[in-house]
C-alpha positions in Angstrom: 137.2 -47.0 -107.6 134.5 -46.7 -105.9 131.4 -50.3 -106.4 128.3 -49.2 -105.3 125.9 -52.5 -104.2 122.5 -52.7 -103.4 122.1 -56.9 -102.2 123.1 -58.5 -104.9 123.3 -56.0 -107.9 126.1 -54.1 -108.5 124.5 -50.6 -109.3 127.5 -48.1 -109.9 131.4 -48.0 -110.2 132.8 -44.5 -109.8 136.1 -44.3 -112.0 136.2 -40.1 -110.7 137.9 -41.5 -107.2 140.6 -43.9 -107.8 141.5 -44.1 -104.3 145.2 -45.1 -105.0 145.3 -46.9 -108.3 147.2 -43.7 -109.4 149.5 -42.9 -107.4 151.0 -46.9 -106.6 151.5 -46.7 -110.8 153.5 -43.7 -110.5 155.3 -44.4 -107.7 156.0 -48.6 -107.6 154.6 -49.1 -111.7 151.9 -51.8 -110.2 148.7 -51.3 -112.2 146.5 -51.6 -109.6 142.9 -50.8 -112.3 144.4 -53.3 -114.4 144.7 -56.1 -112.2 140.9 -55.4 -111.2 139.0 -55.4 -113.8 140.9 -58.3 -114.8 139.9 -60.3 -111.7 136.4 -58.9 -112.2 135.6 -60.1 -115.9 137.9 -62.9 -114.1 134.8 -63.8 -111.5 132.0 -63.1 -114.0 133.2 -64.7 -116.3 134.2 -67.8 -114.2 
C-alpha cells in the first residue's frame, strides 16, 4: 500500500502494490493491512 500526500492532504491510496503485506500475512499470520487501517482510523478520528 502506498500513500500519496501533498502538503497536509492525502491525495491517493495505492492498494495494487501491497509492499509485503501479503507476504507477512502468509508467513507469520500477522495482518499488517488491518493494523495499518486501524491506526489510520484512530489517527483521523482521535
